[in-house]
C-alpha positions in Angstrom: 98.7 211.5 148.7 97.8 208.5 150.8 98.4 208.8 154.6 98.9 205.8 156.8 98.4 205.8 160.6 101.5 204.9 162.7 100.0 201.6 163.9 99.3 200.5 160.4 102.7 201.6 159.1 104.3 199.6 161.9 102.2 196.5 161.0 103.1 196.7 157.3 106.8 196.9 158.1 106.7 194.4 160.9 108.1 196.8 163.5 106.7 198.4 166.6 104.7 201.6 166.8 107.6 203.0 168.8 110.0 202.3 166.0 107.9 204.3 163.6 107.7 207.1 166.1 111.5 207.1 166.6 111.9 207.3 162.8 109.6 210.4 162.8 111.5 211.9 165.7 114.8 211.3 163.9 113.5 212.9 160.7 113.6 209.6 158.8 109.8 209.9 158.1 107.7 213.0 158.0 104.5 213.0 160.0 101.2 214.8 159.6 97.8 214.6 161.4 94.7 213.1 159.9 91.2 214.7 160.3 90.8 213.0 163.7 94.2 214.3 165.0 96.0 211.0 164.7 99.6 211.0 163.5 100.1 209.6 159.9 103.0 209.1 157.5 103.0 209.4 153.7 102.5 206.1 152.0 105.0 206.8 149.2 107.6 207.8 151.7 106.9 204.7 153.8 107.2 202.5 150.7 110.7 204.1 149.9 111.8 203.4 153.5 110.6 199.8 153.3 112.5 199.2 150.1 115.6 200.9 151.5 115.5 198.9 154.7 114.7 195.6 153.1 117.4 193.1 154.0 117.4 189.9 152.0 119.2 187.0 153.3 122.1 185.9 151.2 121.4 183.3 148.6 123.5 180.3 149.6 123.1 178.7 146.2 125.2 181.3 144.4 123.3 180.5 141.2 122.5 183.1 138.6 118.8 183.2 137.7 116.4 185.5 135.9 113.7 185.2 138.6 113.8 188.2 140.9 111.3 186.9 143.5 113.2 184.6 145.8 112.6 183.8 149.4 115.4 182.3 151.5 114.0 180.7 154.6 113.5 177.6 156.7 111.3 174.6 155.9 108.7 174.5 158.6 106.5 171.6 157.5 106.3 168.9 154.8 103.2 166.8 154.1 103.7 164.0 151.6 101.9 161.1 150.0 103.1 158.6 147.5 103.2 161.1 144.6 102.9 164.7 145.8 104.2 166.8 148.7 103.3 170.2 150.2 106.4 172.1 151.5 106.0 175.1 153.8 108.8 177.6 154.0 109.0 180.5 156.4 111.0 183.5 155.1 110.8 186.3 157.6 107.2 187.2 158.0 106.3 185.4 154.7 104.9 181.9 154.5 105.5 180.3 151.1 103.9 177.0 150.2 105.1 174.8 147.3 103.5 171.8 145.8 106.0 169.4 144.3 106.6 165.7 143.8 107.5 163.5 146.8 110.5 162.4 144.7 111.7 166.0 144.5 111.5 166.4 148.3 113.6 163.2 148.7 116.1 164.3 146.0 116.5 167.8 147.6 116.8 166.2 151.1 114.1 168.5 152.4 113.1 168.1 156.0 111.6 170.5 158.5 114.5 172.7 159.6 116.2 172.7 156.2 117.4 176.0 154.7 115.8 176.4 151.3 115.1 179.0 148.7 111.7 179.5 147.1 112.1 181.0 143.6 108.9 182.4 142.0 108.8 183.2 138.3 105.2 183.9 137.3 103.5 185.7 134.5 100.5 186.2 136.7 100.8 187.8 140.1 97.5 188.9 141.7 97.6 192.0 143.8 94.6 192.8 146.0 93.7 195.9 147.9 91.7 196.1 151.1 88.0 197.0 150.9 88.8 200.3 152.6 90.8 203.0 151.0 93.1 205.4 152.8 
């Protein structure tokens, strides 16, 4: 059973330490002490809470698709040359970068400030773990 310190739990969920402490006080999360006496929460319980509280913005396209990884956000930057473009999208705390043709950028009418959806369908998704283990 992996235990995560409150400060790390808060960072992983993009909330404040106080929010995690309020969840503990309200009984939403259980807390234990680690060997140094610091409060921790169970990683599996935290993962369940993260999934339960995840609020995805509505997909304004109303298109059915098989890809489950979609990021609704705002275009923050576009770098183009004559053939290719790099489009950056900010979706909550996630920065998504897409390389596409400059023609596609023009056809989609993408400009910084545009609302867009990054759809990711990949057979390879690399997941890394930190050097340290909890």
